[in-house]
C-alpha positions as CSV (number, residue, x, y, z in Angstrom):
1,M,0.2,-125.3,76.3
2,Y,2.3,-123.4,78.8
3,E,3.3,-124.9,82.0
4,T,2.4,-121.9,84.2
5,G,0.3,-118.9,83.5
6,V,-0.5,-115.8,85.6
7,A,-3.7,-113.8,85.4
8,H,-4.6,-111.0,87.8
9,G,-7.3,-108.7,88.9
10,R,-8.6,-106.7,91.9
11,F,-11.8,-108.9,92.0
12,Q,-13.7,-106.2,94.0
13,I,-16.2,-108.2,93.6
14,F,-15.8,-111.4,91.5
15,H,-18.2,-111.5,88.5
16,L,-18.9,-113.6,85.4
17,D,-16.4,-111.7,83.2
18,H,-13.7,-112.4,85.8
19,L,-14.6,-116.1,85.6
20,R,-14.5,-116.1,81.8
21,Y,-11.1,-114.4,81.9
22,L,-9.6,-117.0,84.3
23,E,-11.2,-119.9,82.4
24,A,-9.7,-118.6,79.1
25,A,-6.3,-118.3,80.8
26,K,-6.5,-121.7,82.3
27,T,-7.2,-123.3,78.9
28,R,-3.7,-122.2,77.9
29,C,-1.7,-123.5,80.9
30,H,-1.4,-126.5,83.2
31,H,-1.2,-124.3,86.3
32,L,-2.7,-120.9,86.7
33,V,-1.4,-118.4,89.3
34,I,-4.2,-115.9,90.1
35,G,-2.8,-112.7,91.4
36,I,-5.1,-110.5,93.5
37,T,-4.0,-106.9,93.0
38,N,-4.0,-104.2,95.6
39,P,-3.5,-106.8,98.3
40,D,-2.6,-104.3,101.0
41,P,-3.7,-100.6,101.2
42,T,0.0,-99.7,101.8
43,L,0.8,-101.1,98.3
44,I,-1.8,-99.1,96.4
45,R,-0.5,-96.2,94.3
46,F,-2.6,-93.6,92.6
47,D,-2.9,-94.3,88.8
48,P,-3.8,-91.2,86.8
49,A,-5.1,-93.5,84.0
50,D,-7.8,-94.7,86.3
51,P,-8.0,-92.5,89.4
52,G,-10.9,-94.3,91.0
53,R,-9.1,-97.6,91.0
54,S,-6.9,-96.6,94.0
55,A,-9.7,-95.0,96.1
56,P,-10.4,-96.8,99.4
57,E,-14.1,-96.9,98.6
58,R,-13.4,-98.8,95.4
59,N,-11.4,-101.4,97.3
60,P,-13.7,-102.4,100.2
61,L,-12.8,-106.1,100.4
62,T,-9.7,-107.4,102.1
63,L,-7.2,-109.7,100.5
64,Y,-8.7,-112.7,102.4
65,E,-12.3,-111.8,101.4
66,R,-11.2,-111.6,97.7
67,Y,-9.3,-114.8,98.1
68,R,-12.5,-116.6,99.2
69,V,-14.7,-114.9,96.5
70,V,-12.4,-116.1,93.8
71,Q,-11.6,-119.6,95.2
72,Q,-15.2,-120.6,95.9
73,P,-16.6,-120.1,92.3
74,L,-13.6,-121.9,90.8
75,E,-14.1,-124.9,93.1
76,E,-17.8,-124.9,92.3
77,A,-16.9,-124.9,88.6
78,G,-14.9,-128.0,89.2
79,W,-11.4,-126.6,89.1
80,P,-9.1,-129.0,91.0
81,A,-7.2,-127.2,93.8
82,A,-3.9,-128.4,92.3
83,D,-4.6,-126.5,89.0
84,F,-4.5,-123.0,90.4
85,S,-2.9,-120.8,93.1
86,L,-4.1,-117.6,94.6
87,V,-1.4,-115.1,95.5
88,P,-1.1,-111.4,96.4
89,F,-0.1,-109.3,93.3
90,P,1.4,-105.9,94.2
91,I,0.7,-104.5,90.7
92,N,2.2,-101.1,91.5
93,F,5.6,-102.7,92.5
94,P,6.9,-104.9,89.7
95,D,10.2,-105.3,91.5
96,L,8.2,-107.4,94.1
97,Y,6.7,-109.8,91.6
98,Q,9.5,-112.3,92.1
99,Y,8.4,-112.9,95.7
100,Y,4.9,-113.8,94.7
101,M,4.9,-115.7,91.4
102,P,7.2,-117.4,88.9
103,L,8.6,-114.8,86.5
104,R,9.1,-117.3,83.8
105,A,5.3,-117.9,83.6
106,V,3.2,-116.4,80.8
107,F,1.3,-113.4,82.0
108,F,-2.2,-113.1,80.6
109,L,-3.5,-109.6,80.6
110,D,-7.0,-109.8,79.2
111,H,-9.7,-112.0,77.8
112,L,-8.1,-114.2,75.2
C-alpha cells in the first residue's frame, strides 16, 4: 500500500463513476489527495484532444462548489476526513503541481 496517492478530475458534476474511481484509488493508499482540475478559468487551456473540456459552458461549477460536491458524498460514504485532502489541480500547468500536492505520491489516472 502506498503512503499517499493522487487522483484527479473536473467533477463537473460528481457522479457514481467518480466515486468508484476515488474508492479504487483509496484502497491503494493511506491518504488520497483529490485534485480538482480546471480550478480557475485563467488556468484552463484549450485541449485539441477534447475541445469541449475547456469550454466555459462545460465548466459551470466553481472550485468551491466542486469541493463540496466531492467532499459530501465521501463523508456520507464514511470516509474519515483525515484520509483524504481536496486540492486545486492545475492540470494544464504541470510545473505548478509542486505547490498543490506531494510529487512523490503515486498518481492514479483511471479506474484501477
